[in-house]
N, C-alpha and C positions, 0 to 999 in steps of 0.2 A: 521769715518766721518758720520755725521747725514744727514737726508734727505734734509734739507735746504741747507747745504753746497754742497751736490751733485747737487742739482738743480741750485745753483749759478754757479757751474763749467760748467754745461750744457749750461746755458745762456751765459757764457763767450765763450764757444766753438762756439755757434751759431753766436755771434757777431764777433768773429775772422773770421769765414768762410764768413760772409756777407760783412765785411768791408775791408779785406786785400787782396792784390794780392798774393795769395799763389800758389805755384806750385801744379800740380795734386797730386804729392806724399805727399806734406804737407797737402793737403785737405783730402786725404785718411787717413792719420795718425790722424788728428783731428776728422774725422768722426768715426774712430775706437775707439778713446777715448770716444766719445759721446755715442756710442753703449754700451761700457762696463759700463759707468756710469749709463746709462738707466737701464741696467740689475740689478745693485746694488739698484737703486731706486725701481724697481719692487719687488725685494726681500724684502726690508724694508717694503713696503706697504703690501705685502702678509703676512709677519710676524705679522704686526700690525692688519691686518684684522682678523687673527685668534684670537689674544688676545681680540680684541673688541667683536668678536662673543661669546667667552667664558664668558667675563664679562657681556654681555647682558643676556646670559642664567642664570647666577647667579642672576642678578638683577630681572629677570622675576620670579625666584623661590621665592625670598624675597618678591616681590610684591604679589604673589599668597598666600604666607603664611600670610602676613599681612591682605589681603582681607578676608581670611578664619577666622582670629581672629576677625575681625570686624563683619563678618556675625554671628559668634558664640555669640558675645556680644548682637546683636540685637534680638536673639531668646529668 
């Protein structure tokens, strides 16, 4: 499941908790589902943060190399 699908499930859980007359046991079960889904969302975001950080470092190296080439041409 991707992040968008997980966020939609969280939204559905919130709507269920806000709009329906649920027993305490049902509320706790829904809340537990929400916590588990939130953990999955955080995991996906952390994984992508790492990927983005690595890609940014690669891009910085490329930009620095191109800048050095330009400086060499101006000399």
